[in-house]
Backbone of each chain as ProteinMPNN parsed JSONL, in Angstrom:
{"seq_chain_A": "EVQLVESGGGLVQPGGSLRLSCAASGFTFSSESMNWVRQAPGKGLEWVSYINSTSSVIKYADSVKGRFTISRDNAKNSLYLQMNSLRAEDTATYYCARWGYSSGGSSWGQGTPVTVSS", "coords_chain_A": {"N_chain_A": [[73.791, 78.829, 103.672], [76.53, 80.588, 102.404], [77.265, 81.0, 99.002], [79.321, 81.292, 96.153], [79.503, 80.888, 92.794], [81.439, 80.522, 90.084], [81.493, 80.652, 86.486], [82.065, 80.034, 82.962], [84.678, 80.255, 82.126], [87.555, 79.263, 80.123], [89.365, 78.114, 77.179], [90.757, 80.466, 75.013], [91.553, 82.293, 72.068], [94.233, 84.686, 71.562], [93.137, 88.057, 71.534], [90.527, 87.376, 71.532], [87.248, 86.959, 73.127], [85.55, 86.538, 76.287], [82.904, 85.755, 78.554], [82.506, 85.905, 81.901], [80.63, 84.499, 84.577], [79.079, 84.798, 87.803], [77.323, 83.179, 90.171], [75.411, 83.969, 92.922], [74.471, 83.082, 96.257], [72.759, 82.661, 99.416], [73.173, 84.991, 100.776], [72.328, 88.5, 100.981], [72.518, 89.519, 98.043], [71.999, 91.833, 96.565], [72.64, 93.872, 98.233], [75.31, 94.084, 98.525], [78.702, 94.985, 97.713], [80.829, 93.818, 95.079], [83.611, 91.918, 93.804], [86.063, 91.102, 91.274], [88.818, 88.977, 91.213], [92.005, 87.859, 90.192], [94.287, 85.127, 89.572], [97.25, 84.305, 88.342], [98.845, 81.351, 87.008], [100.624, 79.765, 89.546], [101.213, 82.169, 90.748], [100.639, 85.25, 92.664], [97.767, 86.982, 94.132], [95.662, 89.155, 92.259], [93.812, 92.012, 92.191], [91.034, 92.775, 90.14], [88.56, 94.042, 89.399], [85.782, 96.057, 90.583], [82.447, 96.456, 91.777], [79.793, 98.355, 93.049], [76.831, 97.937, 95.122], [74.65, 98.996, 93.73], [75.558, 99.351, 91.201], [76.531, 101.834, 90.648], [79.057, 102.677, 91.208], [82.02, 101.793, 89.792], [85.076, 100.16, 89.355], [88.359, 99.557, 87.95], [91.336, 97.621, 87.522], [94.339, 98.991, 86.174], [95.484, 97.304, 84.312], [93.429, 96.049, 82.973], [91.632, 97.909, 82.199], [89.398, 99.373, 79.916], [89.244, 97.101, 78.428], [87.938, 95.094, 79.846], [84.699, 94.59, 81.294], [82.71, 95.023, 84.06], [79.668, 93.898, 85.499], [76.366, 93.572, 86.931], [73.418, 91.713, 87.881], [70.994, 92.21, 89.898], [68.481, 91.123, 90.241], [68.824, 88.572, 89.38], [70.729, 87.656, 91.057], [73.419, 87.714, 90.258], [76.773, 88.165, 89.058], [78.954, 89.582, 86.637], [81.673, 89.369, 84.239], [82.781, 90.784, 81.47], [85.121, 90.057, 79.122], [87.216, 91.356, 76.818], [89.395, 91.567, 73.909], [91.464, 89.799, 74.687], [94.569, 88.834, 76.198], [97.693, 87.002, 76.362], [98.72, 87.401, 78.905], [96.486, 87.602, 80.465], [95.797, 85.136, 81.241], [94.69, 83.125, 83.804], [93.262, 82.04, 86.951], [90.053, 83.081, 87.678], [88.391, 84.687, 90.229], [85.295, 85.392, 91.816], [84.47, 87.6, 94.421], [83.598, 88.763, 97.685], [84.131, 91.2, 100.177], [83.001, 92.445, 102.568], [83.013, 94.666, 105.388], [82.497, 93.3, 107.931], [82.117, 90.75, 110.413], [82.341, 87.564, 109.027], [81.723, 88.524, 106.572], [82.977, 88.019, 104.189], [83.523, 86.255, 101.203], [84.582, 83.833, 98.797], [84.499, 82.558, 95.489], [84.973, 79.342, 93.833], [86.535, 79.704, 91.714], [87.24, 80.212, 88.203], [88.964, 78.945, 85.454], [90.85, 80.707, 83.023], [92.337, 80.57, 79.944], [94.478, 82.026, 77.706], [95.514, 81.526, 74.626], [97.085, 80.604, 71.543]], "CA_chain_A": [[75.228, 78.817, 103.379], [76.934, 81.508, 101.341], [77.938, 80.36, 97.863], [79.64, 82.033, 94.928], [79.869, 79.873, 91.813], [81.84, 81.117, 88.817], [81.429, 79.834, 85.275], [82.339, 80.779, 81.734], [86.084, 80.238, 81.749], [87.931, 78.309, 79.08], [90.495, 78.428, 76.294], [90.383, 81.455, 73.995], [92.714, 82.797, 71.33], [94.538, 86.107, 71.789], [92.231, 88.948, 70.84], [89.165, 86.897, 71.675], [86.404, 87.429, 74.225], [84.873, 85.589, 77.17], [82.067, 86.377, 79.578], [82.439, 85.131, 83.131], [79.457, 84.712, 85.426], [79.199, 84.374, 89.194], [75.996, 83.04, 90.778], [75.511, 84.158, 94.365], [73.351, 82.633, 97.074], [73.023, 82.576, 100.847], [73.294, 86.32, 101.379], [71.564, 89.501, 100.248], [73.437, 89.935, 96.976], [71.688, 93.184, 96.108], [73.125, 94.849, 99.212], [76.755, 93.96, 98.702], [79.67, 95.226, 96.658], [81.477, 92.591, 94.624], [84.906, 92.079, 93.135], [86.751, 90.023, 90.552], [90.239, 88.864, 91.527], [92.581, 86.771, 89.401], [95.553, 84.531, 90.033], [97.973, 83.616, 87.28], [99.386, 80.07, 87.492], [101.786, 79.835, 90.42], [101.468, 83.55, 91.17], [99.809, 85.795, 93.724], [96.431, 87.498, 93.844], [95.597, 90.471, 91.622], [92.466, 92.565, 92.094], [90.719, 93.115, 88.751], [87.457, 94.988, 89.213], [84.844, 96.247, 91.698], [81.161, 97.088, 91.491], [79.023, 98.477, 94.281], [75.552, 97.22, 95.128], [73.701, 99.572, 92.765], [76.29, 99.527, 89.932], [76.826, 103.256, 90.439], [80.508, 102.841, 91.346], [82.746, 100.702, 89.13], [86.527, 100.404, 89.307], [89.148, 98.541, 87.251], [92.79, 97.687, 87.512], [94.84, 99.571, 84.92], [95.85, 96.229, 83.383], [92.251, 95.557, 82.238], [90.778, 99.043, 81.879], [89.127, 99.521, 78.487], [89.064, 95.776, 77.801], [87.017, 94.306, 80.668], [83.53, 95.304, 81.809], [82.01, 94.347, 85.154], [78.252, 94.249, 85.609], [75.624, 92.693, 87.83], [71.961, 91.676, 87.757], [70.547, 91.905, 91.261], [67.284, 90.278, 90.165], [69.286, 87.204, 89.133], [71.816, 87.364, 92.004], [74.559, 87.338, 89.414], [77.858, 89.092, 88.745], [79.531, 89.22, 85.338], [82.883, 90.043, 83.772], [82.969, 90.664, 80.036], [86.544, 90.234, 78.847], [87.497, 91.498, 75.388], [90.801, 91.79, 73.52], [92.243, 89.031, 75.665], [96.007, 88.685, 75.98], [98.281, 85.861, 77.065], [98.913, 87.743, 80.317], [95.207, 87.494, 81.169], [95.652, 83.748, 81.665], [94.603, 83.086, 85.262], [91.989, 81.645, 87.548], [89.299, 84.272, 88.047], [87.514, 84.498, 91.378], [84.442, 86.474, 92.297], [84.69, 87.686, 95.863], [83.087, 89.904, 98.432], [84.829, 91.354, 101.447], [82.402, 93.473, 103.397], [83.769, 94.86, 106.622], [81.862, 92.776, 109.128], [82.519, 89.361, 110.615], [81.646, 86.674, 108.12], [81.305, 89.271, 105.396], [83.858, 87.755, 103.062], [83.381, 84.948, 100.553], [85.206, 83.691, 97.489], [84.079, 81.395, 94.73], [85.999, 78.322, 93.621], [87.354, 80.182, 90.607], [87.084, 79.638, 86.868], [90.223, 79.171, 84.758], [90.861, 81.308, 81.702], [93.616, 80.395, 79.258], [94.538, 82.763, 76.442], [96.617, 80.92, 73.878], [96.773, 80.206, 70.177]], "C_chain_A": [[75.528, 79.758, 102.215], [77.652, 80.732, 100.243], [78.152, 81.366, 96.748], [80.165, 81.003, 93.943], [80.151, 80.551, 90.475], [81.691, 80.12, 87.673], [81.833, 80.698, 84.084], [83.787, 80.795, 81.294], [86.358, 79.223, 80.652], [89.13, 78.772, 78.302], [90.02, 79.382, 75.202], [91.661, 81.946, 73.319], [92.986, 84.259, 71.695], [93.654, 86.99, 70.916], [90.772, 88.557, 70.987], [88.46, 87.451, 72.906], [85.851, 86.258, 75.026], [83.995, 86.378, 78.111], [81.994, 85.442, 80.767], [81.178, 85.495, 83.891], [79.757, 84.218, 86.833], [77.803, 84.365, 89.79], [76.139, 83.071, 92.286], [74.273, 83.634, 95.074], [73.764, 82.646, 98.536], [73.252, 83.898, 101.537], [72.506, 87.302, 100.505], [72.459, 90.157, 99.2], [73.226, 91.402, 96.622], [72.204, 94.274, 97.047], [74.641, 94.937, 99.271], [77.549, 94.332, 97.461], [80.368, 93.913, 96.317], [82.755, 92.91, 93.864], [85.215, 90.871, 92.257], [88.241, 90.125, 90.899], [90.79, 87.721, 90.686], [93.922, 86.329, 89.971], [96.17, 83.771, 88.88], [98.6, 82.344, 87.846], [100.65, 80.252, 88.311], [102.103, 81.216, 90.96], [100.513, 83.987, 92.272], [98.478, 86.325, 93.23], [96.513, 88.9, 93.255], [94.136, 90.902, 91.567], [92.233, 93.07, 90.672], [89.658, 94.21, 88.65], [86.522, 94.962, 90.406], [83.56, 96.863, 91.174], [80.385, 97.199, 92.797], [77.62, 97.885, 94.093], [74.578, 97.716, 94.062], [74.317, 99.789, 91.383], [76.649, 100.988, 89.656], [78.319, 103.56, 90.575], [81.179, 101.596, 90.785], [84.203, 101.089, 89.028], [87.211, 99.243, 88.583], [90.621, 98.73, 87.559], [93.226, 98.259, 86.162], [95.104, 98.498, 83.866], [94.665, 95.745, 82.541], [91.326, 96.69, 81.784], [90.634, 99.194, 80.368], [88.915, 98.201, 77.76], [88.02, 94.945, 78.534], [85.869, 95.201, 81.139], [82.846, 94.458, 82.879], [80.555, 94.799, 85.15], [77.587, 93.272, 86.573], [74.137, 92.781, 87.504], [71.439, 91.256, 89.124], [69.295, 91.036, 91.273], [67.667, 88.805, 89.981], [70.4, 86.788, 90.09], [73.092, 86.957, 91.269], [75.502, 88.502, 89.143], [78.5, 88.623, 87.45], [80.856, 89.95, 85.112], [83.006, 89.757, 82.278], [84.416, 91.008, 79.717], [86.757, 90.233, 77.338], [88.989, 91.708, 75.154], [91.748, 91.067, 74.46], [93.683, 88.826, 75.209], [96.514, 87.476, 76.741], [98.413, 86.149, 78.562], [97.618, 87.787, 81.115], [94.929, 86.061, 81.63], [95.73, 83.656, 83.188], [93.333, 82.359, 85.675], [91.318, 82.911, 88.04], [88.3, 83.929, 89.156], [86.545, 85.675, 91.502], [84.52, 86.441, 93.823], [83.982, 88.904, 96.44], [83.904, 89.989, 99.711], [84.293, 92.553, 102.191], [83.078, 93.508, 104.75], [82.946, 94.561, 107.867], [82.255, 91.316, 109.241], [81.687, 88.442, 109.728], [81.245, 87.319, 106.82], [82.173, 89.055, 104.171], [83.621, 86.357, 102.521], [84.086, 85.001, 99.216], [84.591, 82.482, 96.801], [85.224, 80.416, 94.571], [86.926, 78.694, 92.473], [87.013, 79.496, 89.301], [88.337, 79.954, 86.061], [90.017, 79.743, 83.36], [92.262, 81.142, 81.122], [93.548, 81.106, 77.918], [95.769, 82.269, 75.68], [96.151, 80.558, 72.479], [97.105, 78.73, 69.946]], "O_chain_A": [[74.863, 79.722, 101.18], [78.531, 79.915, 100.515], [77.28, 82.181, 96.443], [81.153, 80.322, 94.216], [79.251, 81.077, 89.821], [81.755, 78.907, 87.871], [81.928, 81.921, 84.184], [84.103, 81.291, 80.213], [85.491, 78.424, 80.299], [89.83, 79.703, 78.703], [89.006, 79.136, 74.548], [92.721, 82.002, 73.943], [92.072, 84.983, 72.091], [93.447, 86.72, 69.733], [89.88, 89.318, 70.611], [88.996, 88.292, 73.627], [85.703, 85.146, 74.519], [84.291, 87.528, 78.435], [81.486, 84.325, 80.663], [80.717, 86.636, 83.859], [80.586, 83.329, 87.027], [77.166, 85.412, 89.906], [76.899, 82.293, 92.862], [73.161, 83.729, 94.554], [74.951, 82.642, 98.863], [73.498, 83.939, 102.742], [72.072, 86.95, 99.408], [73.069, 91.2, 99.437], [74.194, 92.131, 96.402], [72.205, 95.454, 96.698], [75.192, 95.773, 99.987], [77.151, 94.049, 96.331], [80.483, 93.018, 97.154], [82.946, 94.015, 93.357], [84.699, 89.774, 92.469], [88.832, 91.204, 90.88], [90.107, 86.715, 90.49], [94.582, 87.041, 90.727], [95.674, 82.717, 88.484], [98.86, 82.27, 89.047], [101.631, 80.824, 87.836], [103.154, 81.415, 91.568], [99.69, 83.206, 92.75], [98.108, 86.144, 92.069], [97.319, 89.726, 93.686], [93.312, 90.22, 90.956], [93.102, 93.703, 90.072], [89.826, 95.183, 87.915], [86.468, 93.982, 91.149], [83.575, 97.682, 90.254], [80.326, 96.241, 93.568], [77.284, 97.393, 93.016], [73.77, 96.941, 93.55], [73.672, 100.346, 90.495], [77.031, 101.33, 88.537], [78.784, 104.597, 90.103], [80.932, 100.482, 91.248], [84.53, 102.217, 88.658], [86.727, 98.111, 88.594], [91.088, 99.839, 87.819], [92.572, 98.042, 85.141], [94.965, 98.751, 82.669], [94.864, 95.104, 81.51], [90.353, 96.453, 81.068], [91.62, 99.148, 79.632], [88.462, 98.181, 76.615], [87.293, 94.172, 77.909], [86.042, 96.4, 81.354], [82.453, 93.319, 82.628], [80.254, 95.95, 84.832], [78.183, 92.272, 86.974], [73.658, 93.764, 86.939], [71.447, 90.071, 89.459], [69.074, 90.287, 92.225], [66.925, 87.907, 90.379], [70.957, 85.698, 89.958], [73.749, 85.979, 91.626], [75.087, 89.654, 89.017], [78.585, 87.423, 87.188], [81.123, 90.994, 85.706], [83.298, 88.632, 81.872], [84.881, 92.11, 80.005], [86.509, 89.232, 76.666], [89.744, 91.989, 76.084], [92.71, 91.646, 74.965], [93.974, 88.668, 74.023], [95.851, 86.981, 77.653], [98.239, 85.253, 79.388], [97.653, 87.992, 82.328], [93.945, 85.807, 82.325], [96.724, 84.065, 83.788], [92.451, 82.099, 84.857], [91.932, 83.72, 88.736], [87.487, 83.014, 89.03], [86.939, 86.825, 91.312], [84.624, 85.373, 94.427], [83.798, 89.923, 95.774], [84.319, 88.969, 100.262], [84.997, 93.537, 102.423], [83.645, 92.514, 105.204], [82.726, 95.417, 108.724], [82.682, 90.711, 108.258], [80.461, 88.548, 109.693], [80.5, 86.727, 106.038], [82.107, 89.83, 103.216], [83.528, 85.393, 103.281], [84.182, 86.051, 98.581], [84.213, 81.507, 97.45], [86.314, 80.627, 95.104], [87.974, 78.077, 92.283], [86.559, 78.352, 89.283], [88.74, 81.115, 85.987], [89.131, 79.319, 82.618], [93.251, 81.532, 81.744], [92.674, 80.828, 77.096], [96.907, 82.559, 76.049], [94.981, 80.247, 72.257], [96.906, 78.217, 68.845]]}, "seq_chain_B": "DVVMTQSPLSLPVTLGQPASISCRSSQSLVHSDGNTYLNWFQQRPGQSPRRLIYKVSNRDSGVPDRFSGSGSGTDFTLKISRVEADDVGVYYCMQGTHWPRTFGQGTKVEIK", "coords_chain_B": {"N_chain_B": [[99.965, 103.658, 92.684], [99.244, 101.832, 95.718], [101.79, 100.101, 97.211], [102.133, 96.946, 98.571], [104.139, 95.341, 100.81], [105.308, 92.338, 101.801], [106.908, 90.405, 104.394], [108.506, 87.617, 105.989], [108.939, 86.099, 102.684], [108.887, 83.432, 102.613], [108.233, 81.087, 105.129], [109.304, 78.856, 107.209], [108.076, 76.876, 109.796], [108.064, 75.434, 113.047], [105.823, 72.985, 114.27], [103.459, 74.054, 116.655], [104.92, 76.229, 117.41], [105.259, 79.866, 117.443], [104.384, 82.184, 114.765], [105.075, 84.921, 112.589], [104.067, 87.453, 110.366], [104.959, 90.162, 108.38], [103.595, 93.147, 107.001], [103.92, 95.848, 104.969], [102.86, 99.033, 103.88], [103.022, 101.343, 101.125], [101.849, 103.744, 101.455], [99.937, 105.501, 103.939], [97.261, 103.633, 105.34], [95.04, 104.632, 106.481], [91.786, 105.536, 106.159], [89.705, 108.226, 104.926], [87.426, 108.091, 106.398], [88.223, 107.356, 108.836], [88.688, 104.692, 109.375], [90.868, 101.823, 109.024], [91.571, 99.963, 106.367], [92.675, 97.117, 106.218], [93.225, 93.889, 105.277], [93.689, 90.386, 105.94], [94.345, 87.426, 104.192], [94.072, 83.895, 103.847], [95.36, 81.286, 101.887], [94.992, 78.071, 101.396], [96.701, 75.16, 100.117], [95.593, 74.435, 96.867], [93.11, 75.554, 97.283], [90.52, 78.147, 97.384], [91.093, 81.586, 98.307], [90.627, 82.725, 101.719], [89.263, 84.941, 104.02], [90.869, 86.045, 106.965], [91.288, 88.129, 108.778], [89.99, 91.39, 109.221], [89.978, 94.95, 108.782], [92.444, 95.478, 110.141], [92.587, 94.139, 112.766], [90.394, 92.567, 113.356], [88.916, 89.486, 113.772], [87.537, 87.17, 111.458], [84.421, 85.353, 111.494], [84.598, 82.069, 112.754], [87.309, 81.855, 112.527], [90.199, 80.658, 114.065], [91.289, 81.6, 117.376], [93.997, 81.706, 117.587], [95.004, 83.16, 115.59], [95.952, 86.487, 115.014], [95.742, 89.99, 114.367], [97.547, 93.03, 113.952], [98.681, 96.48, 114.163], [99.202, 99.671, 112.487], [98.63, 102.594, 110.464], [101.071, 102.327, 108.289], [102.219, 99.916, 108.796], [101.899, 96.592, 109.498], [100.946, 93.465, 111.078], [100.556, 89.953, 111.022], [99.914, 87.421, 113.27], [100.467, 84.094, 114.299], [99.756, 82.214, 116.971], [100.377, 79.597, 117.81], [101.496, 77.419, 115.603], [99.647, 75.221, 113.57], [99.222, 72.149, 111.687], [97.233, 72.558, 109.845], [97.534, 75.168, 109.102], [99.21, 75.553, 107.027], [100.045, 77.132, 104.0], [99.525, 79.981, 101.798], [99.763, 83.334, 102.763], [98.191, 86.43, 102.456], [98.316, 89.962, 102.612], [96.019, 92.672, 102.123], [95.075, 95.806, 100.922], [92.253, 97.884, 101.414], [91.725, 100.519, 101.245], [92.618, 102.418, 99.358], [92.261, 103.101, 95.8], [93.851, 101.516, 93.013], [92.719, 98.434, 94.593], [95.146, 96.538, 96.338], [97.308, 93.729, 96.719], [99.628, 92.085, 98.924], [102.703, 90.285, 98.148], [102.49, 87.73, 99.057], [103.042, 85.272, 101.577], [104.558, 82.285, 102.121], [103.747, 79.765, 104.236], [105.147, 77.043, 105.788], [105.65, 73.774, 107.211], [108.372, 72.92, 109.213]], "CA_chain_B": [[99.308, 102.566, 93.396], [99.832, 101.494, 97.004], [102.544, 98.856, 97.157], [102.088, 96.185, 99.814], [105.357, 94.542, 100.858], [105.279, 91.346, 102.874], [108.129, 89.691, 104.731], [109.289, 87.068, 104.894], [108.135, 85.51, 101.621], [108.824, 82.023, 102.963], [108.306, 81.007, 106.574], [109.244, 77.501, 107.758], [107.768, 76.958, 111.212], [107.876, 74.18, 113.78], [104.484, 72.843, 114.843], [103.331, 74.51, 118.029], [105.67, 77.472, 117.606], [104.6, 81.04, 116.873], [104.822, 82.704, 113.468], [104.714, 86.322, 112.415], [104.231, 87.952, 109.003], [104.895, 91.616, 108.32], [103.055, 93.748, 105.78], [104.108, 97.294, 104.99], [102.25, 99.718, 102.738], [103.799, 102.506, 100.673], [101.13, 104.931, 101.924], [99.055, 105.233, 105.066], [96.003, 102.972, 104.989], [93.939, 105.261, 107.211], [90.799, 106.093, 105.238], [89.138, 109.507, 105.356], [86.36, 107.83, 107.373], [88.876, 107.02, 110.102], [88.995, 103.262, 109.447], [92.043, 101.319, 108.307], [91.044, 98.785, 105.674], [93.739, 96.152, 105.97], [92.738, 92.516, 105.411], [94.6, 89.246, 105.787], [93.72, 86.253, 103.598], [94.815, 82.634, 103.838], [95.042, 80.404, 100.776], [95.54, 76.73, 101.564], [97.022, 74.545, 98.815], [94.487, 73.968, 96.049], [91.835, 76.14, 97.694], [90.312, 79.582, 97.196], [91.452, 82.367, 99.504], [89.653, 82.88, 102.796], [89.711, 86.045, 104.857], [91.078, 85.754, 108.381], [91.295, 89.361, 109.561], [89.603, 92.602, 108.504], [90.25, 96.211, 109.499], [93.684, 95.326, 110.924], [92.664, 93.256, 113.933], [89.115, 91.892, 113.601], [88.88, 88.127, 113.231], [86.295, 86.724, 110.848], [83.768, 84.259, 112.202], [85.146, 80.749, 112.482], [88.781, 81.882, 112.51], [90.714, 80.333, 115.405], [91.844, 82.764, 118.068], [95.463, 81.73, 117.532], [95.34, 84.173, 114.585], [95.683, 87.848, 115.442], [96.303, 91.035, 113.524], [97.835, 94.277, 114.653], [99.381, 97.476, 113.363], [98.552, 100.948, 112.208], [99.281, 103.444, 109.474], [101.7, 101.632, 107.159], [102.952, 98.774, 109.309], [100.914, 95.631, 110.001], [101.49, 92.142, 111.388], [99.694, 88.81, 111.305], [100.6, 86.477, 114.14], [99.865, 82.813, 114.638], [100.378, 81.986, 118.29], [100.921, 78.24, 117.812], [101.193, 76.928, 114.261], [99.146, 73.851, 113.402], [99.418, 71.618, 110.333], [96.171, 73.152, 109.029], [97.867, 76.566, 108.787], [100.077, 75.582, 105.848], [99.46, 77.825, 102.862], [100.078, 81.302, 101.508], [99.04, 84.398, 103.435], [98.254, 87.703, 101.737], [97.647, 91.16, 103.105], [95.371, 93.417, 101.053], [94.53, 97.077, 101.391], [90.968, 98.26, 100.847], [91.558, 101.964, 101.471], [92.903, 103.195, 98.146], [92.112, 102.447, 94.502], [93.253, 100.179, 92.994], [93.031, 97.525, 95.697], [96.408, 95.852, 96.087], [97.694, 92.63, 97.593], [101.043, 91.777, 99.085], [103.191, 89.202, 97.264], [102.186, 86.451, 99.661], [104.039, 84.614, 102.422], [104.296, 80.839, 102.149], [104.008, 79.151, 105.534], [105.306, 75.591, 105.701], [106.089, 73.132, 108.449], [109.773, 72.434, 109.152]], "C_chain_B": [[100.012, 102.307, 94.73], [100.515, 100.136, 96.898], [102.52, 98.213, 98.543], [103.271, 95.223, 99.815], [105.321, 93.625, 102.068], [106.668, 90.794, 103.139], [107.888, 88.805, 105.95], [108.375, 86.534, 103.791], [107.985, 84.007, 101.822], [109.055, 81.893, 104.458], [108.153, 79.55, 107.022], [109.069, 77.596, 109.27], [107.63, 75.565, 111.813], [106.468, 74.143, 114.356], [104.484, 73.271, 116.307], [104.08, 75.794, 118.345], [104.93, 78.658, 116.992], [105.176, 81.416, 115.511], [104.308, 84.12, 113.315], [105.028, 86.759, 110.988], [104.036, 89.463, 109.017], [104.338, 92.074, 106.976], [103.21, 95.262, 105.911], [103.525, 97.906, 103.716], [103.062, 100.967, 102.404], [103.123, 103.832, 101.034], [100.304, 104.538, 103.138], [97.746, 104.623, 104.59], [94.827, 103.513, 105.804], [93.026, 105.958, 106.212], [90.293, 107.432, 105.786], [87.994, 109.307, 106.356], [86.907, 107.404, 108.728], [89.227, 105.548, 110.26], [90.256, 102.937, 108.655], [91.653, 99.98, 107.697], [92.177, 97.862, 105.238], [93.204, 94.763, 106.29], [93.9, 91.529, 105.335], [93.788, 88.064, 105.243], [94.657, 85.066, 103.694], [94.389, 81.849, 102.601], [95.744, 79.076, 100.998], [95.806, 76.125, 100.197], [95.772, 74.029, 98.112], [93.134, 74.569, 96.392], [91.743, 77.618, 97.311], [90.778, 80.313, 98.451], [90.275, 82.475, 100.478], [90.151, 84.026, 103.665], [89.798, 85.596, 106.315], [90.789, 86.981, 109.248], [90.829, 90.512, 108.673], [89.807, 93.817, 109.403], [91.309, 96.006, 110.575], [93.635, 94.188, 111.94], [91.376, 92.485, 114.242], [89.107, 90.514, 112.949], [87.535, 87.839, 112.606], [85.717, 85.563, 111.64], [84.381, 82.928, 111.773], [86.668, 80.702, 112.431], [89.302, 81.621, 113.922], [91.385, 81.531, 116.059], [93.364, 82.73, 118.16], [95.954, 82.699, 116.443], [95.01, 85.56, 115.148], [96.362, 88.831, 114.5], [96.513, 92.296, 114.337], [98.497, 95.253, 113.693], [98.586, 98.741, 113.185], [99.315, 101.672, 111.118], [99.791, 102.693, 108.258], [102.336, 100.309, 107.558], [102.006, 97.803, 110.029], [101.543, 94.26, 110.173], [100.36, 91.144, 111.58], [100.495, 87.841, 112.151], [99.772, 85.213, 114.302], [100.535, 82.375, 115.927], [101.036, 80.605, 118.378], [100.521, 77.604, 116.475], [100.73, 75.47, 114.296], [99.318, 73.425, 111.936], [98.428, 72.241, 109.34], [96.489, 74.566, 108.542], [98.781, 76.683, 107.575], [99.354, 76.236, 104.671], [100.149, 79.156, 102.635], [99.161, 82.354, 102.118], [99.277, 85.718, 102.707], [97.637, 88.827, 102.572], [97.055, 91.88, 101.892], [94.823, 94.708, 101.62], [93.243, 97.419, 100.643], [90.676, 99.731, 101.054], [91.64, 102.758, 100.185], [92.57, 102.38, 96.904], [93.413, 102.588, 93.712], [93.565, 99.399, 94.262], [94.313, 96.759, 95.336], [96.697, 94.822, 97.17], [99.209, 92.64, 97.795], [101.4, 90.57, 98.222], [102.831, 87.813, 97.773], [103.349, 85.911, 100.467], [103.657, 83.143, 102.54], [104.715, 80.281, 103.502], [104.067, 77.637, 105.356], [105.825, 75.064, 107.024], [107.52, 72.623, 108.258], [109.835, 70.921, 109.254]], "O_chain_B": [[101.216, 102.53, 94.862], [99.886, 99.143, 96.535], [102.842, 98.848, 99.547], [103.391, 94.384, 98.923], [105.305, 94.08, 103.212], [107.502, 90.72, 102.237], [107.146, 89.191, 106.854], [107.155, 86.523, 103.958], [107.075, 83.385, 101.274], [109.967, 82.514, 105.003], [107.038, 79.059, 107.195], [109.814, 78.305, 109.946], [107.142, 74.639, 111.165], [105.975, 75.147, 114.87], [105.367, 72.911, 117.085], [103.903, 76.379, 119.414], [104.075, 78.48, 116.125], [106.287, 81.028, 115.152], [103.253, 84.477, 113.837], [106.106, 86.479, 110.463], [103.075, 89.974, 109.592], [104.59, 91.453, 105.943], [102.696, 95.873, 106.848], [103.68, 97.363, 102.622], [103.699, 101.566, 103.27], [103.73, 104.899, 100.936], [100.008, 103.359, 103.334], [97.188, 105.035, 103.573], [93.748, 102.92, 105.814], [93.454, 106.868, 105.502], [90.444, 107.723, 106.972], [87.63, 110.236, 107.077], [86.147, 107.125, 109.655], [89.973, 105.182, 111.168], [90.654, 103.668, 107.748], [91.434, 98.996, 108.404], [92.577, 97.829, 104.074], [92.786, 94.486, 107.414], [94.944, 91.809, 104.746], [92.711, 87.742, 105.744], [95.878, 85.212, 103.63], [93.199, 81.756, 102.299], [96.955, 78.969, 100.808], [95.194, 76.538, 99.212], [94.988, 73.278, 98.692], [92.114, 74.141, 95.852], [92.74, 78.252, 96.964], [90.848, 79.725, 99.53], [89.11, 82.335, 100.105], [91.331, 84.077, 104.009], [88.936, 84.879, 106.824], [90.146, 86.892, 110.294], [91.223, 90.601, 107.51], [89.805, 93.708, 110.629], [91.103, 96.316, 111.748], [94.543, 93.358, 111.977], [91.283, 91.824, 115.276], [89.269, 90.386, 111.735], [86.5, 88.216, 113.155], [86.433, 84.874, 112.366], [84.645, 82.696, 110.594], [87.253, 79.625, 112.306], [88.89, 82.29, 114.869], [91.974, 82.373, 115.381], [93.965, 83.629, 118.748], [97.14, 83.02, 116.37], [93.927, 85.778, 115.69], [97.409, 88.544, 113.918], [95.77, 92.593, 115.272], [98.832, 94.903, 112.561], [97.458, 98.871, 113.662], [100.491, 101.402, 110.877], [99.044, 102.448, 107.311], [102.941, 99.645, 106.716], [101.395, 98.151, 111.039], [102.531, 93.924, 109.519], [99.345, 91.442, 112.211], [101.618, 87.478, 111.801], [98.548, 85.257, 114.425], [101.751, 82.186, 115.966], [102.117, 80.461, 118.949], [99.351, 77.294, 116.251], [101.329, 74.617, 114.952], [99.535, 74.264, 111.061], [98.737, 72.426, 108.163], [95.798, 75.098, 107.673], [99.094, 77.791, 107.14], [98.196, 75.926, 104.388], [101.209, 79.431, 103.197], [97.938, 82.272, 102.004], [100.41, 86.074, 102.385], [96.57, 88.66, 103.163], [97.534, 91.714, 100.77], [94.182, 94.712, 102.671], [93.148, 97.269, 99.425], [89.518, 100.148, 101.041], [90.836, 103.659, 99.946], [92.587, 101.149, 96.927], [94.025, 103.656, 93.728], [94.561, 99.67, 94.932], [94.526, 96.386, 94.182], [96.384, 95.006, 98.346], [99.964, 93.133, 96.957], [100.53, 89.921, 97.643], [102.862, 86.839, 97.021], [104.508, 86.073, 100.085], [102.567, 82.806, 103.002], [105.891, 80.32, 103.866], [103.134, 77.03, 104.83], [106.365, 75.807, 107.843], [107.83, 71.974, 107.258], [110.921, 70.344, 109.221]]}, "name": "protein", "num_of_chains": 2, "seq": "EVQLVESGGGLVQPGGSLRLSCAASGFTFSSESMNWVRQAPGKGLEWVSYINSTSSVIKYADSVKGRFTISRDNAKNSLYLQMNSLRAEDTATYYCARWGYSSGGSSWGQGTPVTVSSDVVMTQSPLSLPVTLGQPASISCRSSQSLVHSDGNTYLNWFQQRPGQSPRRLIYKVSNRDSGVPDRFSGSGSGTDFTLKISRVEADDVGVYYCMQGTHWPRTFGQGTKVEIK"}
């Protein structure tokens, strides 16, 4: 069974930092590109960042560029999102997700909530 | 950025009746490799999103065949042939052709 389990969310003050983790299992993590997507309370989905299987291609939404860093450890089947200089508008549930273009090639974690507030 | 515009944003449907959601992109979603990377996701209340359709019209495994996707270029549609109670939730289109990836605003499907 494919599983993506996020952790690391919580309450942080504006300007602070958090590191999110996503543990993957049930598929060949090292072969797949991964994404972070967030959803502010009561709002829609916003793509945040992408990393390909070898970490050679990395992309960010303009809203997080220069503040967030995506990375992965294929030996540990893990995806990370280092979030610095956090703002109130970063408050959201953060999902790790894959959406390869084959049947059954998409999975999402349960999400981890991040609240940026003083 | 490619803007994805869904309509309607709210869709009350009678059980057993069909439903249709439109998604229009501000640019063509045809990739240089010839594929069109348009996905449809369903998010049931309190749950994580789940993909239903990829590359315009391909159903993911386990997705009921009452869901279908169609379209080309900049104009796409998700159809539910006969709405069931389990279909309540918000539906999002998402383009995977251009950077940054972008989602539509979401269409809330509810039972009348």
